[in-house]
C-alpha positions in Angstrom: 113.5 26.8 19.7 115.6 26.6 22.8 115.5 22.8 22.9 116.9 22.7 19.3 119.8 25.0 20.2 120.5 23.0 23.4 120.4 19.7 21.5 122.8 21.1 18.9 125.3 22.2 21.6 125.0 18.9 23.4 125.6 17.0 20.2 128.7 19.1 19.4 130.1 18.7 22.9 129.5 14.9 22.7 131.4 14.8 19.3 134.3 16.7 20.7 134.4 14.4 23.8 134.5 11.3 21.6 137.4 12.7 19.6 139.5 14.0 22.5 138.8 11.6 25.3 140.8 8.7 23.9 143.7 11.1 23.2 143.8 12.2 26.9 143.6 8.6 28.1 146.5 7.5 25.9 148.6 10.4 27.1 148.5 8.9 30.6 150.0 5.7 29.3 153.1 7.3 27.8 156.3 6.5 29.7 159.1 9.0 30.1 161.6 9.7 27.4 165.1 8.8 28.2 167.5 9.8 25.4 170.7 8.1 24.5 173.8 9.3 26.3 175.2 10.5 23.0 172.0 12.3 21.9 172.9 15.6 20.2 176.6 14.9 20.2 176.9 15.3 16.5 175.4 18.8 16.6 177.6 19.8 19.5 180.7 18.5 17.7 179.8 20.4 14.5 179.3 23.6 16.6 182.7 23.2 18.3 184.4 22.5 15.0 183.3 25.9 13.7 184.8 27.8 16.6 188.1 29.4 15.4 189.5 30.2 18.8 188.4 27.7 21.5 190.4 29.5 24.2 189.0 32.9 23.5 190.1 34.7 26.7 193.7 33.6 26.3 196.2 35.2 24.0 196.1 33.7 20.5 199.3 32.5 18.8 198.8 33.9 15.3 201.4 31.7 13.7 199.0 28.7 14.1 196.0 30.5 12.6 196.9 29.9 8.9 198.8 31.8 6.2 200.9 34.8 6.8 199.8 38.2 5.4 201.8 38.4 2.1 200.9 34.8 1.2 197.2 35.5 1.9 197.3 38.7 -0.1 198.8 37.1 -3.2 196.3 34.2 -2.9 193.4 36.7 -2.9 194.9 38.7 -5.8 195.3 35.5 -7.9 191.7 34.6 -7.1 190.5 38.0 -8.3 192.6 37.9 -11.4 191.1 34.5 -12.4 187.8 36.3 -13.1 189.3 38.7 -15.6 188.9 37.8 -19.3 192.0 37.8 -21.5 192.1 40.8 -23.8 191.9 38.9 -27.1 188.9 36.6 -26.4 185.5 37.7 -27.5 182.3 35.8 -28.1 180.5 36.5 -31.3 176.9 35.6 -32.0 175.9 38.1 -34.7 173.1 36.4 -36.5 169.5 37.7 -36.1 167.8 34.4 -35.8 168.1 34.1 -32.1 170.5 31.2 -32.2 173.6 31.5 -30.1 176.5 30.5 -32.4 179.9 31.2 -30.8 181.8 30.3 -34.0 180.1 33.1 -36.0 178.9 30.9 -38.8 175.4 31.0 -40.3 172.3 29.1 -39.1 173.9 25.6 -39.1 173.0 24.7 -35.5 171.0 21.7 -34.4 169.5 23.7 -31.5 166.1 25.4 -31.9 166.1 29.2 -32.0 164.3 31.4 -29.6 161.7 32.4 -32.2 160.9 28.7 -32.9 162.0 28.6 -36.5 
């Protein structure tokens, strides 16, 4: 019984050696990696473009940072008002067939209904 167990372990070790030995030999043949001088420059440029104040310890001239306060406030207010619906517009779809019909007419749509009829 011990010889069978020993034979199995030796066979398994031989298999692993056949698989991994060529890999280790080929690793010794690899030369060094010498990246291009500009390697990673696009990432570094993108990071530096996202920095708002590149001279952080120095005093910031606020007039070059963008809009003044009142202009920015009115821009934000106009943006918020653009989401409000006018008071006279409503969407009607009052049929019970499951078909969305914004004009409010009967079942004269070419789209299938939710119920499949």
